[in-house]
PyMOL CGO cylinders between C-alpha atoms (Angstrom):
from pymol import cmd
from pymol.cgo import CYLINDER

trace = [
    CYLINDER, -0.02, -0.22, 0.06, 1.26, 3.68, -0.37, 0.3, 1, 1, 1, 1, 1, 1,
    CYLINDER, 1.26, 3.68, -0.37, -0.03, 6.80, 1.31, 0.3, 1, 1, 1, 1, 1, 1,
    CYLINDER, -0.03, 6.80, 1.31, -0.68, 9.95, -0.93, 0.3, 1, 1, 1, 1, 1, 1,
    CYLINDER, -0.68, 9.95, -0.93, -1.53, 13.58, -0.19, 0.3, 1, 1, 1, 1, 1, 1,
    CYLINDER, -1.53, 13.58, -0.19, -4.04, 14.72, -2.65, 0.3, 1, 1, 1, 1, 1, 1,
    CYLINDER, -4.04, 14.72, -2.65, -5.80, 18.12, -2.89, 0.3, 1, 1, 1, 1, 1, 1,
    CYLINDER, -5.80, 18.12, -2.89, -9.59, 17.27, -2.92, 0.3, 1, 1, 1, 1, 1, 1,
    CYLINDER, -9.59, 17.27, -2.92, -10.20, 20.70, -3.78, 0.3, 1, 1, 1, 1, 1, 1,
    CYLINDER, -10.20, 20.70, -3.78, -8.51, 20.46, -7.18, 0.3, 1, 1, 1, 1, 1, 1,
    CYLINDER, -8.51, 20.46, -7.18, -10.95, 19.69, -10.04, 0.3, 1, 1, 1, 1, 1, 1,
    CYLINDER, -10.95, 19.69, -10.04, -8.49, 18.23, -12.13, 0.3, 1, 1, 1, 1, 1, 1,
    CYLINDER, -8.49, 18.23, -12.13, -7.40, 15.47, -9.38, 0.3, 1, 1, 1, 1, 1, 1,
    CYLINDER, -7.40, 15.47, -9.38, -11.15, 14.50, -8.94, 0.3, 1, 1, 1, 1, 1, 1,
    CYLINDER, -11.15, 14.50, -8.94, -11.21, 13.85, -12.44, 0.3, 1, 1, 1, 1, 1, 1,
    CYLINDER, -11.21, 13.85, -12.44, -8.49, 11.15, -12.25, 0.3, 1, 1, 1, 1, 1, 1,
    CYLINDER, -8.49, 11.15, -12.25, -10.83, 8.88, -9.97, 0.3, 1, 1, 1, 1, 1, 1,
    CYLINDER, -10.83, 8.88, -9.97, -14.09, 7.13, -10.53, 0.3, 1, 1, 1, 1, 1, 1,
    CYLINDER, -14.09, 7.13, -10.53, -17.33, 8.28, -8.53, 0.3, 1, 1, 1, 1, 1, 1,
    CYLINDER, -17.33, 8.28, -8.53, -16.96, 5.44, -6.33, 0.3, 1, 1, 1, 1, 1, 1,
    CYLINDER, -16.96, 5.44, -6.33, -13.14, 5.85, -5.53, 0.3, 1, 1, 1, 1, 1, 1,
    CYLINDER, -13.14, 5.85, -5.53, -13.68, 10.11, -4.91, 0.3, 1, 1, 1, 1, 1, 1,
    CYLINDER, -13.68, 10.11, -4.91, -16.58, 9.24, -2.57, 0.3, 1, 1, 1, 1, 1, 1,
    CYLINDER, -16.58, 9.24, -2.57, -14.33, 7.07, -0.63, 0.3, 1, 1, 1, 1, 1, 1,
    CYLINDER, -14.33, 7.07, -0.63, -11.29, 9.57, -0.67, 0.3, 1, 1, 1, 1, 1, 1,
    CYLINDER, -11.29, 9.57, -0.67, -13.52, 12.37, 0.62, 0.3, 1, 1, 1, 1, 1, 1,
    CYLINDER, -13.52, 12.37, 0.62, -15.45, 10.10, 3.32, 0.3, 1, 1, 1, 1, 1, 1,
    CYLINDER, -15.45, 10.10, 3.32, -14.66, 11.15, 6.59, 0.3, 1, 1, 1, 1, 1, 1,
    CYLINDER, -14.66, 11.15, 6.59, -12.67, 8.83, 8.33, 0.3, 1, 1, 1, 1, 1, 1,
    CYLINDER, -12.67, 8.83, 8.33, -12.15, 7.76, 11.86, 0.3, 1, 1, 1, 1, 1, 1,
    CYLINDER, -12.15, 7.76, 11.86, -9.02, 10.02, 13.14, 0.3, 1, 1, 1, 1, 1, 1,
    CYLINDER, -9.02, 10.02, 13.14, -8.35, 7.63, 16.23, 0.3, 1, 1, 1, 1, 1, 1,
    CYLINDER, -8.35, 7.63, 16.23, -5.84, 4.94, 16.34, 0.3, 1, 1, 1, 1, 1, 1,
    CYLINDER, -5.84, 4.94, 16.34, -6.48, 2.02, 18.86, 0.3, 1, 1, 1, 1, 1, 1,
    CYLINDER, -6.48, 2.02, 18.86, -2.64, 0.95, 19.92, 0.3, 1, 1, 1, 1, 1, 1,
    CYLINDER, -2.64, 0.95, 19.92, -2.58, -2.34, 21.67, 0.3, 1, 1, 1, 1, 1, 1,
    CYLINDER, -2.58, -2.34, 21.67, 1.20, -2.39, 21.83, 0.3, 1, 1, 1, 1, 1, 1,
    CYLINDER, 1.20, -2.39, 21.83, 2.16, -0.86, 25.35, 0.3, 1, 1, 1, 1, 1, 1,
    CYLINDER, 2.16, -0.86, 25.35, 5.66, -0.37, 24.32, 0.3, 1, 1, 1, 1, 1, 1,
    CYLINDER, 5.66, -0.37, 24.32, 4.48, 1.77, 21.08, 0.3, 1, 1, 1, 1, 1, 1,
    CYLINDER, 4.48, 1.77, 21.08, 2.44, 3.70, 23.30, 0.3, 1, 1, 1, 1, 1, 1,
    CYLINDER, 2.44, 3.70, 23.30, 5.03, 4.30, 25.89, 0.3, 1, 1, 1, 1, 1, 1,
    CYLINDER, 5.03, 4.30, 25.89, 7.57, 5.26, 23.00, 0.3, 1, 1, 1, 1, 1, 1,
    CYLINDER, 7.57, 5.26, 23.00, 5.24, 7.60, 21.32, 0.3, 1, 1, 1, 1, 1, 1,
    CYLINDER, 5.24, 7.60, 21.32, 4.43, 9.22, 24.80, 0.3, 1, 1, 1, 1, 1, 1,
    CYLINDER, 4.43, 9.22, 24.80, 8.18, 9.75, 25.55, 0.3, 1, 1, 1, 1, 1, 1,
    CYLINDER, 8.18, 9.75, 25.55, 8.87, 11.34, 22.29, 0.3, 1, 1, 1, 1, 1, 1,
    CYLINDER, 8.87, 11.34, 22.29, 5.67, 13.40, 22.55, 0.3, 1, 1, 1, 1, 1, 1,
    CYLINDER, 5.67, 13.40, 22.55, 7.09, 14.89, 25.73, 0.3, 1, 1, 1, 1, 1, 1,
    CYLINDER, 7.09, 14.89, 25.73, 10.66, 15.47, 24.36, 0.3, 1, 1, 1, 1, 1, 1,
    CYLINDER, 10.66, 15.47, 24.36, 11.48, 19.11, 24.87, 0.3, 1, 1, 1, 1, 1, 1,
    CYLINDER, 11.48, 19.11, 24.87, 14.51, 19.37, 22.98, 0.3, 1, 1, 1, 1, 1, 1,
    CYLINDER, 14.51, 19.37, 22.98, 16.68, 17.98, 20.24, 0.3, 1, 1, 1, 1, 1, 1,
    CYLINDER, 16.68, 17.98, 20.24, 19.01, 16.87, 23.01, 0.3, 1, 1, 1, 1, 1, 1,
    CYLINDER, 19.01, 16.87, 23.01, 16.31, 14.98, 24.68, 0.3, 1, 1, 1, 1, 1, 1,
    CYLINDER, 16.31, 14.98, 24.68, 15.22, 13.32, 21.17, 0.3, 1, 1, 1, 1, 1, 1,
    CYLINDER, 15.22, 13.32, 21.17, 18.98, 12.09, 20.64, 0.3, 1, 1, 1, 1, 1, 1,
    CYLINDER, 18.98, 12.09, 20.64, 18.88, 10.73, 24.22, 0.3, 1, 1, 1, 1, 1, 1,
    CYLINDER, 18.88, 10.73, 24.22, 15.78, 8.71, 23.41, 0.3, 1, 1, 1, 1, 1, 1,
    CYLINDER, 15.78, 8.71, 23.41, 16.88, 7.66, 19.97, 0.3, 1, 1, 1, 1, 1, 1,
    CYLINDER, 16.88, 7.66, 19.97, 20.24, 6.30, 21.73, 0.3, 1, 1, 1, 1, 1, 1,
    CYLINDER, 20.24, 6.30, 21.73, 18.01, 4.25, 24.14, 0.3, 1, 1, 1, 1, 1, 1,
    CYLINDER, 18.01, 4.25, 24.14, 16.28, 1.94, 21.82, 0.3, 1, 1, 1, 1, 1, 1,
    CYLINDER, 16.28, 1.94, 21.82, 14.01, -0.52, 23.05, 0.3, 1, 1, 1, 1, 1, 1,
    CYLINDER, 14.01, -0.52, 23.05, 15.49, -3.88, 23.81, 0.3, 1, 1, 1, 1, 1, 1,
    CYLINDER, 15.49, -3.88, 23.81, 12.67, -5.60, 21.43, 0.3, 1, 1, 1, 1, 1, 1,
    CYLINDER, 12.67, -5.60, 21.43, 15.05, -3.76, 18.49, 0.3, 1, 1, 1, 1, 1, 1,
    CYLINDER, 15.05, -3.76, 18.49, 17.99, -5.95, 19.34, 0.3, 1, 1, 1, 1, 1, 1,
    CYLINDER, 17.99, -5.95, 19.34, 18.62, -9.50, 18.70, 0.3, 1, 1, 1, 1, 1, 1,
    CYLINDER, 18.62, -9.50, 18.70, 14.91, -10.46, 19.58, 0.3, 1, 1, 1, 1, 1, 1,
    CYLINDER, 14.91, -10.46, 19.58, 13.34, -8.27, 16.77, 0.3, 1, 1, 1, 1, 1, 1,
    CYLINDER, 13.34, -8.27, 16.77, 10.90, -9.83, 14.76, 0.3, 1, 1, 1, 1, 1, 1,
    CYLINDER, 10.90, -9.83, 14.76, 9.42, -7.61, 11.86, 0.3, 1, 1, 1, 1, 1, 1,
    CYLINDER, 9.42, -7.61, 11.86, 5.84, -9.08, 12.46, 0.3, 1, 1, 1, 1, 1, 1,
    CYLINDER, 5.84, -9.08, 12.46, 5.80, -7.99, 16.29, 0.3, 1, 1, 1, 1, 1, 1,
    CYLINDER, 5.80, -7.99, 16.29, 8.11, -5.17, 16.24, 0.3, 1, 1, 1, 1, 1, 1,
    CYLINDER, 8.11, -5.17, 16.24, 7.66, -3.46, 13.04, 0.3, 1, 1, 1, 1, 1, 1,
    CYLINDER, 7.66, -3.46, 13.04, 5.63, -0.47, 14.62, 0.3, 1, 1, 1, 1, 1, 1,
    CYLINDER, 5.63, -0.47, 14.62, 8.21, 0.19, 16.92, 0.3, 1, 1, 1, 1, 1, 1,
    CYLINDER, 8.21, 0.19, 16.92, 11.23, 0.09, 14.59, 0.3, 1, 1, 1, 1, 1, 1,
    CYLINDER, 11.23, 0.09, 14.59, 9.17, 2.37, 12.29, 0.3, 1, 1, 1, 1, 1, 1,
    CYLINDER, 9.17, 2.37, 12.29, 8.92, 4.78, 15.19, 0.3, 1, 1, 1, 1, 1, 1,
    CYLINDER, 8.92, 4.78, 15.19, 12.74, 5.04, 16.12, 0.3, 1, 1, 1, 1, 1, 1,
    CYLINDER, 12.74, 5.04, 16.12, 13.63, 5.00, 12.41, 0.3, 1, 1, 1, 1, 1, 1,
    CYLINDER, 13.63, 5.00, 12.41, 11.11, 7.86, 11.52, 0.3, 1, 1, 1, 1, 1, 1,
    CYLINDER, 11.11, 7.86, 11.52, 12.25, 9.94, 14.42, 0.3, 1, 1, 1, 1, 1, 1,
    CYLINDER, 12.25, 9.94, 14.42, 15.82, 9.35, 13.38, 0.3, 1, 1, 1, 1, 1, 1,
    CYLINDER, 15.82, 9.35, 13.38, 15.53, 10.38, 9.95, 0.3, 1, 1, 1, 1, 1, 1,
    CYLINDER, 15.53, 10.38, 9.95, 13.69, 13.47, 11.23, 0.3, 1, 1, 1, 1, 1, 1,
    CYLINDER, 13.69, 13.47, 11.23, 16.27, 14.48, 13.59, 0.3, 1, 1, 1, 1, 1, 1,
    CYLINDER, 16.27, 14.48, 13.59, 18.97, 14.22, 10.85, 0.3, 1, 1, 1, 1, 1, 1,
    CYLINDER, 18.97, 14.22, 10.85, 16.59, 16.51, 8.60, 0.3, 1, 1, 1, 1, 1, 1,
    CYLINDER, 16.59, 16.51, 8.60, 16.30, 18.72, 11.50, 0.3, 1, 1, 1, 1, 1, 1,
    CYLINDER, 16.30, 18.72, 11.50, 20.15, 19.01, 12.28, 0.3, 1, 1, 1, 1, 1, 1,
    CYLINDER, 20.15, 19.01, 12.28, 20.95, 19.49, 8.31, 0.3, 1, 1, 1, 1, 1, 1,
    CYLINDER, 20.95, 19.49, 8.31, 18.51, 22.13, 8.04, 0.3, 1, 1, 1, 1, 1, 1,
    CYLINDER, 18.51, 22.13, 8.04, 19.92, 23.86, 11.11, 0.3, 1, 1, 1, 1, 1, 1,
    CYLINDER, 19.92, 23.86, 11.11, 23.41, 23.59, 9.90, 0.3, 1, 1, 1, 1, 1, 1,
    CYLINDER, 23.41, 23.59, 9.90, 22.31, 25.29, 6.50, 0.3, 1, 1, 1, 1, 1, 1,
    CYLINDER, 22.31, 25.29, 6.50, 20.50, 27.94, 8.17, 0.3, 1, 1, 1, 1, 1, 1,
    CYLINDER, 20.50, 27.94, 8.17, 23.44, 28.66, 10.58, 0.3, 1, 1, 1, 1, 1, 1,
    CYLINDER, 23.44, 28.66, 10.58, 26.07, 28.90, 7.69, 0.3, 1, 1, 1, 1, 1, 1,
    CYLINDER, 26.07, 28.90, 7.69, 23.70, 31.08, 5.50, 0.3, 1, 1, 1, 1, 1, 1,
    CYLINDER, 23.70, 31.08, 5.50, 22.69, 33.64, 8.22, 0.3, 1, 1, 1, 1, 1, 1,
]
cmd.load_cgo(trace, "trace")
C-alpha cells in the first residue's frame, strides 16, 4: 500500500478517480488509532514529551530492547518504524539547522 496526499479541492485531481473512489477518498475517516502494543504507546509518549533536540537524541540512543537480537518484523515493525522515522527527522532537522547557521 502507498499513502498519498491529494488536493481534494482540485477539480483536475477529482477527474482522475471514479465516482466510487472519490466518494471513498472524501468520506470522513476515523482519526483515532487504537494501539494495543504498550511499548509503542510508551515510546510515542516519550517522544511526544521531548522538549529539546538533545532529549530526542537521548531517546533515540535508548532504543527499545525489542529492537535488538529478539527483533521480529511481524511483532516489532511499529516500534522500529517509530525509531527509524524520528531518527530520519532528527537528521533532517540537524542538516536544516546547519544550513541556516551557515546562510545567516
